[in-house]
C-alpha positions as CSV (number, residue, x, y, z in Angstrom):
1,M,66.5,105.3,122.1
2,L,66.7,102.7,119.4
3,S,63.0,102.7,118.6
4,S,63.0,106.4,117.8
5,P,63.3,107.4,114.1
6,G,66.6,108.8,112.9
7,D,67.2,112.5,112.6
8,R,68.8,112.1,109.2
9,R,67.9,110.4,106.0
10,L,70.3,108.6,103.7
11,T,70.8,110.1,100.3
12,A,72.3,108.7,97.1
13,V,75.2,110.4,95.3
14,T,76.5,109.5,91.9
15,V,80.2,110.1,91.4
16,P,81.4,109.5,87.8
17,G,84.9,108.2,87.4
18,T,87.5,110.0,85.3
19,G,90.4,107.6,85.5
20,Q,91.8,105.4,82.9
21,V,90.0,102.0,82.6
22,E,92.3,99.1,83.3
23,D,92.1,96.2,80.9
24,G,92.9,93.5,83.5
25,L,93.4,92.6,87.1
26,S,96.2,94.4,89.0
27,L,97.0,94.5,92.7
28,P,98.8,97.3,94.6
29,Y,102.1,96.0,96.1
30,R,104.9,98.1,97.6
31,G,104.1,101.2,95.6
32,D,103.6,99.5,92.3
33,R,100.8,97.5,90.5
34,L,101.2,93.7,90.1
35,R,99.7,92.4,86.9
36,D,100.1,89.7,84.3
37,D,103.2,87.4,84.9
38,A,104.5,89.6,87.8
39,L,101.2,89.0,89.6
40,L,101.3,85.2,89.0
41,R,104.9,85.0,90.2
42,R,104.1,87.0,93.3
43,L,101.1,84.7,94.0
44,D,103.4,81.7,93.8
45,A,105.9,83.4,96.2
46,W,103.2,84.2,98.7
47,V,101.9,80.7,98.6
48,G,105.4,79.3,99.0
49,S,106.1,81.5,102.0
50,G,102.7,80.9,103.6
51,V,101.4,84.4,103.2
52,I,98.2,83.2,101.5
53,E,96.5,79.9,101.1
54,P,96.7,78.1,97.7
55,S,92.9,78.5,97.3
56,C,93.3,82.3,97.6
57,A,96.0,82.3,94.9
58,E,93.9,80.2,92.6
59,A,90.9,82.5,93.0
60,V,93.0,85.5,92.1
61,R,94.5,83.6,89.1
62,T,90.9,82.7,88.0
63,V,89.8,86.4,88.0
64,A,93.1,87.5,86.3
65,A,92.3,85.0,83.5
66,H,88.8,86.5,83.0
67,P,89.2,90.3,82.8
68,E,85.7,90.6,81.4
69,W,84.5,89.8,84.9
70,L,85.9,93.1,86.1
71,R,83.5,95.1,83.9
72,L,80.3,96.2,85.7
73,P,78.2,98.0,83.0
74,G,74.7,98.8,84.1
75,R,75.4,97.9,87.8
76,T,74.9,100.1,90.8
77,I,77.5,99.8,93.5
78,A,76.9,100.9,97.1
79,V,80.1,101.6,98.9
80,L,80.2,102.0,102.7
81,G,83.3,103.4,104.2
82,A,84.5,104.7,100.9
83,G,87.4,106.6,102.4
84,A,88.9,103.5,104.0
85,E,92.5,102.8,102.9
86,V,91.7,99.3,101.6
87,G,88.2,100.2,100.3
88,P,87.0,99.6,96.7
89,L,86.2,103.2,95.8
90,S,89.4,104.0,93.8
91,P,89.3,100.9,91.6
92,L,85.6,101.3,91.1
93,L,85.9,104.9,90.0
94,A,88.9,104.1,87.8
95,G,86.7,101.8,85.7
96,A,83.6,104.0,85.7
97,P,82.7,106.0,82.5
98,G,83.0,109.7,83.0
């Protein structure tokens, strides 16, 4: 019954990252990481072939031009579905201090 209290409580877990911190935006693509000029060229190709809208490419270009936006010092991140294939867990852990 939905009005009954749950049998389990949520708990918080802190998982420190041990990966190498990236210094800019990169996107996974066909087993590699697109970054810098390769990323910008791929965005142009995707827009040209109709894979993404120009506004999407512009948003990605804007973030790529501001790598400082990718730093999250002093922030707490809640990740639901952390094991999902396209989830943010791996990039978040890669940038976390150990």
